[in-house]
BALOBA-1460 file (C-alpha; in Angstrom, 3 decimals):
// residues 140
<rec num="1" residu="m" x="0.001" y="-0.018" z="0.036"/>
<rec num="2" residu="k" x="1.257" y="3.475" z="-0.969"/>
<rec num="3" residu="k" x="1.796" y="5.983" z="1.783"/>
<rec num="4" residu="s" x="1.076" y="9.598" z="0.883"/>
<rec num="5" residu="f" x="-0.629" y="12.805" z="2.182"/>
<rec num="6" residu="s" x="-4.199" y="13.337" z="1.805"/>
<rec num="7" residu="l" x="-5.465" y="16.583" z="0.281"/>
<rec num="8" residu="i" x="-6.660" y="17.856" z="3.578"/>
<rec num="9" residu="e" x="-3.381" y="17.246" z="5.409"/>
<rec num="10" residu="i" x="-1.749" y="19.428" z="2.541"/>
<rec num="11" residu="i" x="-4.135" y="22.031" z="2.826"/>
<rec num="12" residu="f" x="-3.665" y="22.314" z="6.391"/>
<rec num="13" residu="v" x="0.112" y="22.458" z="6.338"/>
<rec num="14" residu="i" x="-0.249" y="25.346" z="3.663"/>
<rec num="15" residu="a" x="-2.630" y="27.138" z="5.858"/>
<rec num="16" residu="v" x="-0.327" y="26.912" z="8.869"/>
<rec num="17" residu="i" x="2.393" y="28.339" z="6.830"/>
<rec num="18" residu="a" x="0.545" y="30.980" z="5.554"/>
<rec num="19" residu="i" x="-0.659" y="32.128" z="9.016"/>
<rec num="20" residu="i" x="2.981" y="32.150" z="10.255"/>
<rec num="21" residu="l" x="4.097" y="34.240" z="6.988"/>
<rec num="22" residu="v" x="1.240" y="36.640" z="7.800"/>
<rec num="23" residu="v" x="2.587" y="37.310" z="11.331"/>
<rec num="24" residu="a" x="6.080" y="36.888" z="10.760"/>
<rec num="25" residu="v" x="6.863" y="39.170" z="7.640"/>
<rec num="26" residu="p" x="5.532" y="42.461" z="9.191"/>
<rec num="27" residu="k" x="7.630" y="41.690" z="12.358"/>
<rec num="28" residu="m" x="10.530" y="41.213" z="10.169"/>
<rec num="29" residu="n" x="9.989" y="44.349" z="8.242"/>
<rec num="30" residu="d" x="9.641" y="46.326" z="11.424"/>
<rec num="31" residu="t" x="12.897" y="45.071" z="12.801"/>
<rec num="32" residu="l" x="14.757" y="45.859" z="9.708"/>
<rec num="33" residu="q" x="13.440" y="49.565" z="9.882"/>
<rec num="34" residu="s" x="14.245" y="49.773" z="13.506"/>
<rec num="35" residu="a" x="17.882" y="48.541" z="12.578"/>
<rec num="36" residu="n" x="18.238" y="51.097" z="10.032"/>
<rec num="37" residu="i" x="17.038" y="53.921" z="12.253"/>
<rec num="38" residu="s" x="19.555" y="52.809" z="14.901"/>
<rec num="39" residu="k" x="22.383" y="52.603" z="12.440"/>
<rec num="40" residu="i" x="21.459" y="56.385" z="11.369"/>
<rec num="41" residu="k" x="21.341" y="57.436" z="15.066"/>
<rec num="42" residu="s" x="24.794" y="55.873" z="15.554"/>
<rec num="43" residu="d" x="26.339" y="57.652" z="12.438"/>
<rec num="44" residu="i" x="24.845" y="60.895" z="13.635"/>
<rec num="45" residu="l" x="26.505" y="60.505" z="17.153"/>
<rec num="46" residu="l" x="29.797" y="59.306" z="15.629"/>
<rec num="47" residu="i" x="29.820" y="62.450" z="13.420"/>
<rec num="48" residu="r" x="28.908" y="64.789" z="16.340"/>
<rec num="49" residu="e" x="31.614" y="63.112" z="18.722"/>
<rec num="50" residu="a" x="34.328" y="63.331" z="15.934"/>
<rec num="51" residu="i" x="33.538" y="67.021" z="15.309"/>
<rec num="52" residu="n" x="33.751" y="67.773" z="19.004"/>
<rec num="53" residu="k" x="37.007" y="65.814" z="19.346"/>
<rec num="54" residu="y" x="38.488" y="67.843" z="16.632"/>
<rec num="55" residu="k" x="37.323" y="71.131" z="18.278"/>
<rec num="56" residu="n" x="38.899" y="69.923" z="21.708"/>
<rec num="57" residu="k" x="42.167" y="68.967" z="19.936"/>
<rec num="58" residu="m" x="42.284" y="72.542" z="18.297"/>
<rec num="59" residu="i" x="41.680" y="74.139" z="21.607"/>
<rec num="60" residu="l" x="44.518" y="71.985" z="23.481"/>
<rec num="61" residu="k" x="46.865" y="72.974" z="20.762"/>
<rec num="62" residu="g" x="46.143" y="76.525" z="20.967"/>
<rec num="63" residu="t" x="45.137" y="76.981" z="17.331"/>
<rec num="64" residu="t" x="42.208" y="78.221" z="15.366"/>
<rec num="65" residu="n" x="42.459" y="75.937" z="12.593"/>
<rec num="66" residu="d" x="38.836" y="75.908" z="11.411"/>
<rec num="67" residu="l" x="37.290" y="72.925" z="10.060"/>
<rec num="68" residu="e" x="35.754" y="74.448" z="6.897"/>
<rec num="69" residu="t" x="34.452" y="71.114" z="5.572"/>
<rec num="70" residu="l" x="34.182" y="67.690" z="6.889"/>
<rec num="71" residu="e" x="35.807" y="65.834" z="3.801"/>
<rec num="72" residu="d" x="38.298" y="66.130" z="1.002"/>
<rec num="73" residu="n" x="36.417" y="64.379" z="-1.604"/>
<rec num="74" residu="e" x="32.622" y="63.849" z="-2.607"/>
<rec num="75" residu="e" x="32.851" y="59.984" z="-2.418"/>
<rec num="76" residu="e" x="34.009" y="59.565" z="1.305"/>
<rec num="77" residu="l" x="31.978" y="61.779" z="3.599"/>
<rec num="78" residu="f" x="33.406" y="62.928" z="6.810"/>
<rec num="79" residu="n" x="36.888" y="61.683" z="6.077"/>
<rec num="80" residu="k" x="38.631" y="64.629" z="7.743"/>
<rec num="81" residu="i" x="37.100" y="63.551" z="11.187"/>
<rec num="82" residu="l" x="36.322" y="60.018" z="10.912"/>
<rec num="83" residu="q" x="38.869" y="57.183" z="10.863"/>
<rec num="84" residu="t" x="36.502" y="55.089" z="8.509"/>
<rec num="85" residu="p" x="34.504" y="57.575" z="6.421"/>
<rec num="86" residu="i" x="30.957" y="56.992" z="5.246"/>
<rec num="87" residu="q" x="30.550" y="56.165" z="1.557"/>
<rec num="88" residu="a" x="28.489" y="58.686" z="-0.183"/>
<rec num="89" residu="s" x="25.450" y="57.160" z="-2.164"/>
<rec num="90" residu="l" x="24.316" y="58.613" z="-5.473"/>
<rec num="91" residu="q" x="20.939" y="56.955" z="-5.166"/>
<rec num="92" residu="p" x="18.588" y="57.182" z="-2.240"/>
<rec num="93" residu="k" x="18.239" y="54.174" z="-0.191"/>
<rec num="94" residu="i" x="17.665" y="53.692" z="3.452"/>
<rec num="95" residu="g" x="20.540" y="54.572" z="5.652"/>
<rec num="96" residu="s" x="22.710" y="56.213" z="3.094"/>
<rec num="97" residu="w" x="24.217" y="59.587" z="3.065"/>
<rec num="98" residu="s" x="24.712" y="62.131" z="0.270"/>
<rec num="99" residu="k" x="26.433" y="65.599" z="0.047"/>
<rec num="100" residu="i" x="24.152" y="68.150" z="-0.890"/>
<rec num="101" residu="s" x="26.569" y="71.266" z="-0.673"/>
<rec num="102" residu="a" x="29.855" y="71.984" z="1.068"/>
<rec num="103" residu="t" x="28.438" y="71.833" z="4.552"/>
<rec num="104" residu="s" x="24.860" y="70.233" z="4.019"/>
<rec num="105" residu="y" x="24.199" y="66.461" z="4.130"/>
<rec num="106" residu="k" x="21.182" y="64.205" z="3.631"/>
<rec num="107" residu="v" x="20.483" y="60.912" z="5.115"/>
<rec num="108" residu="y" x="17.540" y="58.761" z="3.780"/>
<rec num="109" residu="i" x="15.236" y="57.108" z="5.980"/>
<rec num="110" residu="e" x="12.150" y="54.883" z="5.161"/>
<rec num="111" residu="n" x="9.605" y="55.577" z="2.316"/>
<rec num="112" residu="g" x="11.810" y="57.947" z="0.334"/>
<rec num="113" residu="n" x="11.967" y="60.511" z="3.261"/>
<rec num="114" residu="s" x="15.106" y="62.038" z="4.271"/>
<rec num="115" residu="v" x="16.642" y="64.519" z="6.860"/>
<rec num="116" residu="e" x="19.068" y="67.250" z="6.031"/>
<rec num="117" residu="f" x="21.895" y="68.019" z="8.303"/>
<rec num="118" residu="i" x="23.856" y="71.072" z="8.328"/>
<rec num="119" residu="y" x="27.462" y="71.445" z="9.545"/>
<rec num="120" residu="d" x="28.202" y="74.964" z="10.830"/>
<rec num="121" residu="n" x="32.005" y="75.401" z="11.209"/>
<rec num="122" residu="d" x="31.598" y="78.618" z="13.408"/>
<rec num="123" residu="d" x="30.069" y="76.749" z="16.372"/>
<rec num="124" residu="y" x="31.092" y="73.052" z="15.279"/>
<rec num="125" residu="s" x="27.518" y="71.965" z="15.209"/>
<rec num="126" residu="f" x="25.986" y="69.192" z="13.013"/>
<rec num="127" residu="e" x="22.213" y="69.935" z="13.127"/>
<rec num="128" residu="c" x="18.815" y="69.161" z="11.426"/>
<rec num="129" residu="d" x="15.675" y="71.201" z="11.425"/>
<rec num="130" residu="e" x="14.219" y="70.328" z="14.968"/>
<rec num="131" residu="d" x="10.655" y="70.986" z="13.598"/>
<rec num="132" residu="n" x="10.952" y="68.011" z="11.306"/>
<rec num="133" residu="l" x="9.470" y="64.903" z="12.910"/>
<rec num="134" residu="f" x="12.138" y="62.607" z="11.518"/>
<rec num="135" residu="c" x="14.861" y="64.925" z="12.624"/>
<rec num="136" residu="q" x="13.346" y="64.561" z="16.339"/>
<rec num="137" residu="e" x="13.318" y="60.784" z="16.045"/>
<rec num="138" residu="l" x="16.967" y="60.562" z="14.902"/>
<rec num="139" residu="t" x="18.379" y="63.174" z="17.433"/>
<rec num="140" residu="q" x="16.499" y="62.069" z="20.716"/>
């Protein structure tokens, strides 16, 4: 006698797999988005700390060597202050950075949204528009 699965058993297994996928896929998507936000927050803190370190180094040396820009080239962002620079992205994708102008940067977050950060070499700040909800989320 041949052993095989009945049609009811196969349908039951497919239904269980479908239920698991319906629950698991949205959770996985939320986890990925949360990880990307955490990476961006980490990048921002790293950049701010590196700027602060540079400022303190100049104070200790007794010089006023202003940091006009944060990088030497367009491909490697923040290479004047970070040991491992952030690679500039030509296409907007979640978690990537691009340079807008000499002191302006854009980081891309979910659903095509982005936040612009501006470096001010007078007070060594790296800030975004606090009225922007995404900026608030990234800098809290």
